[in-house]
PLY file of the C-alpha trace (Angstrom):
ply
format ascii 1.0
element vertex 334
property float x
property float y
property float z
element edge 333
property int vertex1
property int vertex2
end_header
-30.24 155.31 -97.22
-32.19 152.22 -96.24
-35.93 152.63 -95.91
-39.07 150.50 -95.76
-41.48 152.04 -98.27
-45.25 151.80 -98.47
-45.78 152.00 -102.22
-49.49 151.21 -102.11
-51.98 150.76 -99.31
-52.55 147.27 -97.97
-49.48 145.76 -99.62
-46.29 144.82 -97.76
-43.66 147.47 -97.24
-40.66 147.07 -99.52
-36.99 147.63 -98.70
-35.50 150.36 -100.87
-32.39 152.50 -101.07
-33.59 156.10 -101.36
-31.76 159.45 -101.34
-30.82 160.99 -98.00
-33.19 163.97 -97.52
-31.84 167.54 -97.37
-33.29 169.85 -94.71
-34.92 173.06 -95.95
-35.05 176.29 -93.97
-36.38 175.62 -90.47
-35.79 171.88 -90.75
-33.32 169.44 -89.25
-32.05 166.13 -90.60
-32.05 163.35 -88.04
-30.11 160.11 -88.09
-32.81 157.74 -86.85
-31.85 155.46 -83.98
-35.26 154.02 -83.15
-38.83 154.32 -84.38
-41.88 152.99 -82.60
-44.50 150.99 -84.46
-47.84 152.57 -83.62
-51.41 151.47 -84.27
-51.80 154.62 -86.36
-49.13 153.20 -88.70
-51.39 150.19 -89.06
-54.42 152.39 -89.86
-52.40 154.13 -92.59
-51.02 150.83 -93.90
-54.49 149.22 -94.00
-56.06 152.17 -95.80
-58.28 153.22 -92.90
-56.83 156.75 -93.06
-57.43 158.38 -96.42
-54.98 160.06 -98.79
-51.54 159.21 -97.44
-48.48 160.48 -99.26
-47.33 157.74 -101.65
-44.78 156.34 -101.74
-44.52 156.80 -97.99
-42.08 156.05 -95.19
-44.21 155.21 -92.16
-43.32 155.96 -88.55
-43.97 158.88 -86.20
-42.39 157.80 -82.91
-38.88 158.77 -83.98
-35.80 159.15 -81.80
-32.42 160.11 -83.20
-29.68 162.69 -83.32
-29.50 165.89 -85.34
-27.04 165.48 -88.20
-27.71 168.64 -90.22
-29.67 171.88 -89.73
-31.36 174.11 -92.25
-31.25 177.89 -92.36
-32.82 179.65 -89.40
-32.77 176.71 -86.98
-31.75 177.84 -83.50
-33.54 175.45 -81.13
-31.41 172.35 -81.88
-27.76 171.80 -82.68
-25.89 169.01 -84.44
-25.57 166.06 -82.08
-28.68 166.83 -80.02
-30.99 163.90 -79.31
-34.54 164.69 -80.43
-37.91 163.10 -80.88
-40.25 163.57 -83.84
-43.98 163.16 -83.08
-47.11 162.76 -85.23
-47.81 166.48 -85.66
-45.22 167.57 -88.21
-46.29 171.12 -89.09
-49.24 173.50 -88.85
-50.15 176.54 -90.89
-50.24 179.01 -87.99
-52.94 181.00 -89.80
-56.26 179.14 -89.62
-58.93 179.62 -86.95
-57.71 176.65 -84.94
-54.06 177.68 -84.93
-54.93 181.20 -83.83
-57.27 179.87 -81.13
-54.59 177.70 -79.52
-55.93 174.47 -81.03
-53.12 173.67 -83.46
-53.95 169.97 -83.19
-57.04 170.74 -85.31
-55.20 172.84 -87.93
-56.95 172.76 -91.30
-53.66 172.37 -93.17
-51.58 170.32 -90.75
-48.97 167.82 -91.94
-48.36 164.55 -90.14
-45.20 162.50 -89.76
-45.38 159.09 -91.39
-48.67 159.97 -93.14
-48.45 163.15 -95.21
-44.69 163.49 -94.63
-42.09 160.73 -94.61
-41.41 159.23 -91.22
-38.93 157.09 -89.37
-38.85 153.62 -90.92
-35.56 154.74 -92.47
-31.99 155.66 -91.60
-32.65 159.40 -91.88
-35.62 161.72 -91.73
-36.19 165.47 -91.82
-38.52 167.43 -89.55
-39.61 170.97 -88.77
-37.46 171.82 -85.75
-40.32 173.74 -84.08
-42.29 170.53 -83.69
-39.46 168.30 -82.45
-39.14 167.34 -78.80
-36.08 167.07 -76.53
-35.86 163.56 -75.05
-35.62 163.29 -71.24
-32.43 161.78 -69.89
-32.62 158.26 -68.54
-34.36 156.70 -71.53
-32.63 154.64 -74.18
-33.65 155.47 -77.73
-35.92 152.41 -77.86
-37.51 153.22 -74.50
-38.14 156.83 -75.53
-39.78 156.06 -78.88
-43.27 155.13 -77.55
-43.41 158.37 -75.59
-43.71 160.26 -78.91
-47.25 159.06 -79.68
-48.51 156.39 -77.31
-47.42 158.63 -74.45
-48.53 161.93 -75.94
-51.98 160.78 -77.09
-52.47 158.94 -73.81
-51.64 162.11 -71.92
-54.01 164.25 -73.99
-56.74 161.65 -73.39
-56.06 161.76 -69.67
-56.40 165.54 -69.63
-59.76 165.17 -71.41
-60.86 162.80 -68.64
-60.60 165.63 -66.13
-59.96 164.83 -62.48
-61.51 161.35 -62.65
-60.47 159.27 -59.65
-61.74 155.94 -60.98
-60.51 155.62 -64.55
-61.31 152.81 -66.97
-58.95 152.04 -69.85
-60.26 149.93 -72.74
-57.45 148.34 -74.76
-54.28 147.76 -72.78
-51.58 148.33 -75.38
-48.77 150.82 -75.90
-50.70 153.95 -74.92
-52.43 152.35 -71.94
-49.27 150.93 -70.41
-47.78 154.44 -70.31
-50.97 156.22 -69.28
-51.56 153.79 -66.41
-48.26 154.81 -64.84
-49.01 158.53 -65.12
-52.50 158.03 -63.69
-51.14 155.90 -60.84
-48.58 158.61 -60.10
-51.45 161.13 -59.91
-53.28 158.97 -57.36
-56.02 157.64 -59.65
-57.45 154.11 -59.59
-57.05 152.22 -62.86
-59.57 149.68 -64.16
-58.12 147.88 -67.19
-60.29 146.26 -69.88
-58.61 143.83 -72.29
-59.61 141.43 -75.03
-61.68 138.60 -73.53
-59.39 135.79 -72.43
-56.21 137.87 -72.52
-54.96 136.98 -69.06
-51.43 138.09 -69.94
-52.56 141.66 -70.65
-54.59 141.65 -67.43
-51.55 140.50 -65.47
-49.50 143.24 -67.13
-52.11 145.84 -66.12
-51.95 144.72 -62.48
-48.15 145.00 -62.56
-48.54 148.63 -63.65
-50.83 149.49 -60.77
-54.35 148.63 -61.96
-56.71 147.90 -59.07
-58.86 145.71 -61.33
-58.39 144.07 -64.73
-60.90 142.10 -66.74
-62.40 141.53 -70.16
-63.92 144.38 -72.14
-67.30 142.64 -72.07
-67.32 142.59 -68.25
-68.75 145.41 -66.12
-66.33 146.99 -63.65
-66.90 146.26 -59.95
-67.74 149.94 -59.29
-69.00 152.89 -61.31
-66.23 154.74 -63.08
-65.70 158.49 -63.16
-64.29 158.33 -66.68
-63.17 155.86 -69.31
-60.64 156.11 -72.13
-60.94 153.92 -75.23
-57.73 153.01 -77.03
-59.19 149.88 -78.62
-60.47 150.97 -82.07
-63.78 149.19 -81.53
-66.90 151.33 -81.84
-69.04 148.76 -80.05
-67.16 149.58 -76.85
-68.50 153.15 -76.77
-71.95 152.26 -75.34
-70.26 149.69 -73.10
-68.04 152.40 -71.63
-70.96 154.82 -71.29
-72.78 152.22 -69.22
-69.70 151.79 -67.04
-69.35 155.46 -66.05
-71.46 157.24 -63.48
-73.78 160.17 -64.17
-71.71 163.18 -65.31
-68.95 160.73 -66.27
-66.76 161.15 -69.32
-65.87 158.71 -72.10
-62.86 159.67 -74.22
-62.12 158.03 -77.57
-58.35 158.19 -77.82
-57.72 156.66 -81.24
-57.43 158.27 -84.65
-59.68 155.63 -86.21
-62.49 153.49 -84.85
-65.03 151.09 -86.32
-68.59 152.40 -86.51
-70.35 153.06 -83.23
-73.62 151.10 -83.05
-76.85 152.80 -82.09
-77.65 152.82 -78.39
-80.54 154.10 -76.26
-80.40 157.70 -75.17
-80.60 156.66 -71.52
-77.01 155.38 -71.82
-75.85 158.96 -72.54
-78.43 160.69 -70.38
-77.43 161.83 -66.92
-75.05 164.45 -68.34
-72.50 161.91 -69.44
-70.00 163.24 -71.98
-68.60 161.48 -75.04
-65.64 163.09 -76.81
-62.67 162.31 -79.04
-59.00 163.21 -79.02
-57.40 164.46 -82.22
-53.65 164.69 -82.68
-51.60 166.72 -80.16
-50.09 170.12 -79.57
-46.57 171.24 -78.81
-47.79 172.16 -75.34
-48.89 168.55 -74.84
-45.40 167.41 -75.79
-43.64 169.71 -73.34
-46.02 168.91 -70.47
-45.97 165.16 -70.98
-42.20 164.85 -71.27
-41.86 166.72 -67.99
-44.45 164.53 -66.26
-42.99 161.30 -67.69
-39.66 162.16 -66.12
-41.22 163.16 -62.79
-43.33 159.99 -62.62
-40.38 157.81 -63.67
-42.54 156.32 -66.42
-40.89 153.27 -67.94
-41.82 151.75 -71.25
-41.95 148.04 -71.99
-40.62 147.58 -75.51
-40.03 144.74 -77.92
-37.26 145.68 -80.36
-36.86 144.52 -83.95
-34.63 145.33 -86.93
-35.96 147.67 -89.61
-36.23 144.81 -92.11
-38.87 143.13 -89.91
-41.34 146.04 -90.16
-43.98 143.99 -91.99
-43.92 141.22 -89.40
-44.15 143.73 -86.57
-47.21 145.35 -88.14
-48.81 141.90 -88.37
-48.00 141.24 -84.71
-49.58 144.54 -83.72
-52.73 143.78 -85.70
-53.01 140.35 -84.07
-52.49 141.67 -80.53
-49.16 139.89 -80.06
-47.32 142.98 -78.76
-47.06 143.59 -75.02
-46.22 147.20 -74.33
-44.78 148.76 -77.48
-42.90 147.53 -80.56
-39.86 149.50 -81.69
-37.68 149.26 -84.79
-33.98 149.76 -84.14
-32.37 151.51 -87.09
-29.18 153.01 -85.69
-27.10 152.66 -82.58
-29.32 152.59 -79.48
-28.07 155.20 -77.06
-28.72 154.75 -73.36
-29.33 158.45 -72.86
-28.44 157.89 -69.21
0 1
1 2
2 3
3 4
4 5
5 6
6 7
7 8
8 9
9 10
10 11
11 12
12 13
13 14
14 15
15 16
16 17
17 18
18 19
19 20
20 21
21 22
22 23
23 24
24 25
25 26
26 27
27 28
28 29
29 30
30 31
31 32
32 33
33 34
34 35
35 36
36 37
37 38
38 39
39 40
40 41
41 42
42 43
43 44
44 45
45 46
46 47
47 48
48 49
49 50
50 51
51 52
52 53
53 54
54 55
55 56
56 57
57 58
58 59
59 60
60 61
61 62
62 63
63 64
64 65
65 66
66 67
67 68
68 69
69 70
70 71
71 72
72 73
73 74
74 75
75 76
76 77
77 78
78 79
79 80
80 81
81 82
82 83
83 84
84 85
85 86
86 87
87 88
88 89
89 90
90 91
91 92
92 93
93 94
94 95
95 96
96 97
97 98
98 99
99 100
100 101
101 102
102 103
103 104
104 105
105 106
106 107
107 108
108 109
109 110
110 111
111 112
112 113
113 114
114 115
115 116
116 117
117 118
118 119
119 120
120 121
121 122
122 123
123 124
124 125
125 126
126 127
127 128
128 129
129 130
130 131
131 132
132 133
133 134
134 135
135 136
136 137
137 138
138 139
139 140
140 141
141 142
142 143
143 144
144 145
145 146
146 147
147 148
148 149
149 150
150 151
151 152
152 153
153 154
154 155
155 156
156 157
157 158
158 159
159 160
160 161
161 162
162 163
163 164
164 165
165 166
166 167
167 168
168 169
169 170
170 171
171 172
172 173
173 174
174 175
175 176
176 177
177 178
178 179
179 180
180 181
181 182
182 183
183 184
184 185
185 186
186 187
187 188
188 189
189 190
190 191
191 192
192 193
193 194
194 195
195 196
196 197
197 198
198 199
199 200
200 201
201 202
202 203
203 204
204 205
205 206
206 207
207 208
208 209
209 210
210 211
211 212
212 213
213 214
214 215
215 216
216 217
217 218
218 219
219 220
220 221
221 222
222 223
223 224
224 225
225 226
226 227
227 228
228 229
229 230
230 231
231 232
232 233
233 234
234 235
235 236
236 237
237 238
238 239
239 240
240 241
241 242
242 243
243 244
244 245
245 246
246 247
247 248
248 249
249 250
250 251
251 252
252 253
253 254
254 255
255 256
256 257
257 258
258 259
259 260
260 261
261 262
262 263
263 264
264 265
265 266
266 267
267 268
268 269
269 270
270 271
271 272
272 273
273 274
274 275
275 276
276 277
277 278
278 279
279 280
280 281
281 282
282 283
283 284
284 285
285 286
286 287
287 288
288 289
289 290
290 291
291 292
292 293
293 294
294 295
295 296
296 297
297 298
298 299
299 300
300 301
301 302
302 303
303 304
304 305
305 306
306 307
307 308
308 309
309 310
310 311
311 312
312 313
313 314
314 315
315 316
316 317
317 318
318 319
319 320
320 321
321 322
322 323
323 324
324 325
325 326
326 327
327 328
328 329
329 330
330 331
331 332
332 333
């Protein structure tokens, strides 16, 4: 099968023909139709996340159809359309798994990081962690839901019932989250790279009541803020933007160092927290809400062979919405 392999960190992916994987017990083999290109892929590619499987097939926003099933699989059948998210498998035995926090599992495996992902014609996945795709989405449109949507949703839950919500970094996750938040009756304040008027216009189109540069203060105090931009310097900025008892959620898997800041910025019972991975419950809840809210994704599609260029575009901020690699036939799903 065709695949784009990461053979060493920081070096361009290379096109290879590799064997089609065989599903073990509990696994399914999926013919990949589309795979989103996520900022986490970039963190793995750039070496900002330690100890990836090498060689590695990146990609954890996978949409395709089941082609083969391993022994014991009963939740999916051949021909079903499924999604494969970041969380690939958990141990089910550690403290976190038993406490209902499988996203923090000590021995978790992750798609496109410690297991091969979707920059290929086929992939295998643990069927228990795969997600049915709501009707009405094409394969390309559904792909960003598998991480940008899921992590955005978990971040939104962490923000509580915040009415005035700031979003720092208006990329793939933010453009989905903004629609869910708008559906829930929240006010969105979008913060973009300074001078990025196009991203600010995009935010307004998705329901933001205000959009400006990340170095600008919002016109009102915020109840909560979510940071998708992997820029640690924005943490004290966001803390200053939220009211007393406000919440700042760091939604990325990697962030540059947070600079020191005076305690008074945190004082007033403000809360600073992070989001790590996702749970199967998150997946089920978000897919249901995405369908109810009629969330649409803005995608830029590319052939698999262009994966390196797409990663460069993502790094440079040249992607509006989400970038998706088309590997197989793109089903409408409608």
